[in-house]
N, C-alpha and C positions, 0 to 999 in steps of 0.2 A: 048617221052616215053608214053606208055599206062597208063591209070588210072584204078584203080580197086576199087570197093566198096565191102567190105567184111561184111556180115551180119550174126549175130547169133540171131535167132528169136524164142522165146518161145510163141507160139500161145495160147491165153487165151479164145478167142471167135472165133471158127472156121467159123461160118457163116459170121461174120463181116470181118474176114480176107480173106475169099473167094471173097468178094466184092473188096477188095484191090487188090487181085491177078488178077481179071478180068480187072482192069483199069491201072495197073502199066506198063505193057509191052509197050503200046503206048508212054508213056512218056520216057521210056528208049530208044526206037528206035529213037525217035525224036532227041536225042542227040548222035546218033551213037553207042549206047550201045547194049549189048547183054548179055544174061545169059550164064555163063559157068557152074554154079552149081545152082540148084533150088530145095533144099530139097534133098531127097534121103537118103540112108543109110549112117551113119557115126559112128565112134567110136573114143574115145579119146585114143591116143597112149601114150602120156605123159601129165602130168598135169591133170587139171579138164576135165571131159567129156563135150562135147558141150551141151549147154542148149537149146534144141529144134532143129529147122531146120537151116541149113547153106545155105547161098546164096553168090555167087560170080558173080559180074557184071564186064564186061570189056568194057571200053570206049577207043576211039582213043587216048585220052590224059587225064592227070590228070585234066586239066582245064575243059574239057568236062564233066568229072565225077562230078566235083564240080558244074559246071553250071546246070547239071541235078538236083542235090540234092537241089540247091537253086532256082530252077525255079518256076514260078507261076503255071506251069502245075502240078508239083509234090507236091506243098505245101499242098493242101487239102488231098492228099493221105498220107502224113506224119502223119497228125492227125488221119486219119482212121487207119493206121497201129499201131500207138501208143495206140489207144483205144482198139484195138483187140489183142495186144501182148505186150510183154516186150522183150527187147533185146538191141543190140548195133550195130551200123554201123561204119565202119572204112574206110576212104579214104586213098589209098596208091598208090604211083607211082611205076610202075614196068617195067620190060624189055619186 
């Protein structure tokens, strides 16, 4: 089954976040992942409205998604993203 990383990101420092954006794709692709959603227009239909931008990453498997997040390649980018934004990431197995 495929693995997905769902992100809700409220950017606080756009310049620093842009540096993150420039570097993250190579790490995602190394683990077979790709963006399905990367920002764009959104609205809350039920419950609280999204806080900032939404991101959906698809990986070949749950394990590949977890390996990407825990990889040494992504580790410095985690800190970069957290310094530039607030939010949450969720790892989920999907069909």
